[in-house]
Each structure stands twice: as C-alpha cells, then as structure tokens.
Phi, psi and omega in degrees: 000141178286138176275162177302320179296314179294320175305314177301315183295318179300308179299306183304314186282321188249338192231346177281152180090199189285122175227181185230129182262135178240159175246145187229148179272347173200179183308121184281351184059204184275352184255349183088026181294170174064027176289143175300143183236160175300342172290334179267324180214108187300342182262359186286137169202150176300151182246132181288148178205145173271120179262118185264137178274131181225150175263125181237097185070240181263356186234148177273149177231161170244128182231144178293127184274355175213166177302147174246115178242133174271150180296159174308130178300141182291166179304136177085354182294140178197096182201175179233137177264122182251336185218160167236163177218160178246130185235160175264007181211153181287332169222157184057220177078200185243134175277122188263323183202154176226154176199145177286151179286152183285135175089005181096182183298145179256116180286143180230126173231171182309132174095348180295133174242114175273128177232133175253118186292157177309138180073005180278331179264113186232128174242127180272138178266063179238000000 
C-alpha cells in the first residue's frame, strides 16, 4: 500500500501545477494514444489547467482547480471523446494519467464545446 508520504511525493513531483488536458477518441492506454488531432478537428488543442494538490483521507489527489473548456470544434468535425489524459506539455511531452469520461462517450460535431467542471478531473497519488 502507498503511504501518505509517497502519495504526497507523487502528486507534488508529477501532477501538481500547470498541466495539459487532452481528449481521446478511444482508450489511450499507457502512452496517450488516440488523441484528437487537428486533422480530425482543426480547432483542437490540449488545454492548460492548474492541478491543485488536496488530501483525501490518507492519500493525496490532484484536481483541476478551474473549468477546462476546449475550443468550439472546427468545421467538419465529427468524433466522440471517450477518454481524457493529463500531460506535462502542450504538445508532445509525457502522458501522466488517463481516464474514461464520466457518463460515456461525448459526441463532438462542428461548434461543440466540451467543458470539464472544476474538480471533475482527479488523479490519485496511490
């Protein structure tokens, strides 16, 4: 079992502070595969977010401290978002965590704006 100390170190070292959220059209696995690309949606880009460290019982978590909104999908866009991921860079970089979206796939067409409310993105330091 992870200790409170190690949990704190994981969150502080890798997940607290400015990170970047991506959207994915299927399970990204451990590498962040299947990210939406400008070829699928001309307006797509990872979105910056501050991940705040919080203590939840004996373990630390990183949570988005504000809403994360993606720009309105570009003309001709038509896809579904099934997962999100947390990255350490706006492009390239390292995929730090992945999760399925709550409630099933989110359909996206031209003009769709996806927003994840503050505290909806949670990464556990366990």
